[in-house]
Every structure is written in C-alpha cells, then in structure tokens.
N, C-alpha and C positions, 0 to 999 in steps of 0.2 A: 136640595142635592138629589134625592130619588128621582126626579123627573129627567134630569141631565144623564143619569148614571151609563147610559148605554151610548151616549153620543163620544164622538173622538175627544181626546185630552181632558175627558171630565174626572179631575181628580182633586183631593184635596190632602194627598201626599206630597212629599217633598224629595221623595225617591222614585215614585212610578211615573210611567209616562202617560195612563189616563186613556190605555189603548186596551187593555185586556178584556174589559166586557162589552166594548165596541167589536172587536173580532170575534168573541165568543157569539154576541148577539147574530153578527152576518153568517158564520157557519151554521148556525141553528137555523135560522130562517132560510138558508141555502137549502136546508134538507127538510122544510115544511113544518118547521117547530116553532116555540115562541119561548121567550124567557122573560122572567119578571123579578121582582124585588118586594119585598114588604119590609117595612120597619120592625125591628124585634121590639116585643111589649115592653122590655125593661129600658127602653129608651137607649140600648147600647147595640150599635150596628145594626146590621140588615140580614134575613134570609134572602138565598137566592134559589128559584126554581127554573127549571126548563122542561118542557115537553116535546117529544117528537113523534111522528106518525108511525105507527107499526106496519112494518108492509111484509110482506112475506118473500121468500128468497126467489130468486128469478128462476130456478129450475120448476119452483111449485107453480107459481104464475103461468108459465109457458105449458104446463100440463093441463091445468084448467081451462087455459085459452083454448088449448086443440079439443078437450072434451066438449067446452061449450060450443065451439064450432060445429062439431060432431052431432050435437043434439040439434041443432036447429033447421 
C-alpha cells in the first residue's frame, strides 16, 4: 500500500475517499516540495513527512536584485 499512498483513490478505509494524500502531494509539489511516508517500526501505521523549499519574502528578493544589478 505504501507505493500507492499518494495516488488517487488509494485507501483501505470504508469511509474515506482516498484523495487526501493525493491532494496534499499535488499542493506540496506545486510549491517545489516533496512528501513521503515510512512504515512505523512497530508495524502499526506509517509516519508522513514533507519538505518545502525556503524562499525569502518578495520584498527582500527585490532589494537583493536591485543591489546585485547595481554592483555589476
């Protein structure tokens, strides 16, 4: 099941739709990140992780661009 977790309608639940992790993956990847899961060592369930790139706020990026273009 771990390999299919982030696909549409992947669920063992009788009440869920299997879309939550698919939607989460889509949003995280749209922001340049990644999401993954590992089985828990006790064999019960899984742990989920995600990472997103750290970007500077737009105002700071603009100031740095202006500074760098003046330096050249």
